[in-house]
C-alpha positions as CSV (number, residue, x, y, z in Angstrom):
1,M,-2.1,10.6,-7.6
2,L,-3.1,8.7,-4.4
3,E,-0.2,6.3,-2.7
4,L,-1.5,4.2,-0.1
5,T,1.1,3.7,3.2
6,G,1.1,1.6,6.1
7,E,-0.1,-1.8,6.8
8,A,-4.5,-2.2,7.7
9,P,-4.8,-3.7,11.2
10,A,-8.3,-4.8,9.5
11,V,-6.4,-6.7,6.3
12,K,-3.6,-8.5,8.8
13,Y,-5.3,-9.5,11.4
14,L,-9.7,-9.9,9.9
15,N,-8.2,-11.2,6.9
16,G,-10.0,-7.9,5.5
17,V,-10.0,-6.7,1.8
18,L,-8.4,-3.6,1.1
19,V,-10.7,-1.8,-1.6
20,M,-9.4,1.3,-3.3
21,G,-12.2,3.9,-4.3
22,Q,-10.3,6.4,-5.7
23,E,-6.8,6.8,-7.1
24,Q,-6.9,10.2,-8.1
25,V,-7.8,13.8,-5.7
26,E,-8.1,17.5,-8.0
27,V,-6.5,20.1,-6.0
28,E,-5.7,23.9,-6.9
29,C,-2.5,25.2,-6.2
30,L,0.4,26.9,-6.9
31,P,3.0,24.7,-9.6
32,R,5.7,25.3,-6.7
33,Y,3.0,23.6,-4.0
34,L,2.0,20.6,-6.5
35,P,2.8,16.9,-5.0
36,E,4.0,14.7,-7.1
37,R,1.6,12.3,-4.7
38,L,-0.6,12.2,-2.0
39,T,0.2,9.5,0.8
40,V,-2.4,8.1,2.6
41,D,-1.8,6.2,5.6
42,V,-4.1,2.7,5.6
43,S,-2.4,1.9,9.3
44,E,-5.4,3.3,11.4
45,L,-8.0,1.3,9.6
46,T,-8.8,-1.3,12.2
47,K,-12.3,-2.7,11.8
48,I,-14.1,-4.5,8.3
49,G,-16.4,-1.4,7.1
50,D,-13.5,1.4,8.7
51,S,-12.7,3.5,5.2
52,I,-10.7,7.0,4.9
53,H,-12.5,10.0,2.9
54,I,-11.1,12.8,0.7
55,R,-12.3,14.5,3.7
56,D,-9.9,12.8,6.3
57,L,-6.8,14.1,3.9
58,V,-4.3,16.5,5.6
59,L,-3.0,18.7,3.0
60,P,-0.7,22.1,3.5
61,P,-3.0,25.4,3.7
62,E,-1.6,26.2,0.2
63,I,-3.1,23.3,-1.5
64,E,-7.0,23.0,-2.4
65,I,-8.9,20.0,-2.7
66,L,-11.9,20.0,-5.1
67,S,-13.0,16.6,-5.4
68,D,-15.9,16.0,-3.2
69,P,-14.8,15.4,0.0
70,D,-17.6,12.6,0.8
71,E,-15.7,10.3,-1.9
72,M,-14.2,7.6,-0.6
73,I,-10.5,6.8,-1.1
74,V,-10.2,3.0,0.4
75,V,-12.5,0.7,2.7
76,V,-11.9,-2.5,4.1
77,T,-14.2,-5.4,3.0
78,A,-14.8,-9.0,4.5
79,Q,-13.3,-11.5,2.1
80,A,-16.1,-12.9,-0.4
81,G,-17.6,-16.0,1.2
82,E,-17.1,-14.9,4.3
83,E,-19.2,-15.9,7.2
84,V,-20.5,-12.7,8.8
85,P,-20.9,-13.4,12.8
86,E,-23.9,-14.4,14.5
87,E,-24.0,-11.4,16.3
88,A,-24.3,-9.0,12.9
89,K,-27.0,-11.2,11.3
90,I,-30.6,-9.8,11.1
91,T,-33.3,-12.6,11.2
92,T,-36.5,-12.1,9.4
93,E,-38.4,-14.4,11.4
94,E,-41.5,-13.5,13.0
95,P,-41.1,-12.6,17.1
96,E,-42.5,-15.5,19.5
97,V,-45.6,-14.0,20.9
98,M,-45.9,-15.2,24.3
99,E,-49.4,-15.0,26.6
100,R,-49.7,-13.5,30.1
101,G,-52.2,-13.8,33.2
102,K,-55.2,-15.8,33.0
103,K,-56.9,-16.4,30.2
104,E,-60.5,-15.9,30.1
105,E,-63.1,-18.7,29.9
106,E,-65.8,-18.1,28.0
107,N,-69.2,-19.6,29.3
108,Y,-72.1,-19.9,26.4
């Protein structure tokens, strides 16, 4: 079982939402090394979009992770309905074409 610890600055200061993707990780080890829970520190999630994946877990060498390392454990997302900053918006407008130089006159 995964347990989140700490406070994500992106949640506290940017009004982000912490979304948990995985609640468990499959591991292999001797019974005496089996932890009751794995703690995941979210205090390094400073921006919207920051995430922690299974590959980011640091475990003792006696514990082998069997889950896909690319699976996401937790991510910070923007709140629903929150406006995206102007510099982050993608425009679909056609660029304005500006003509350069002299325009040739046609004499017929």
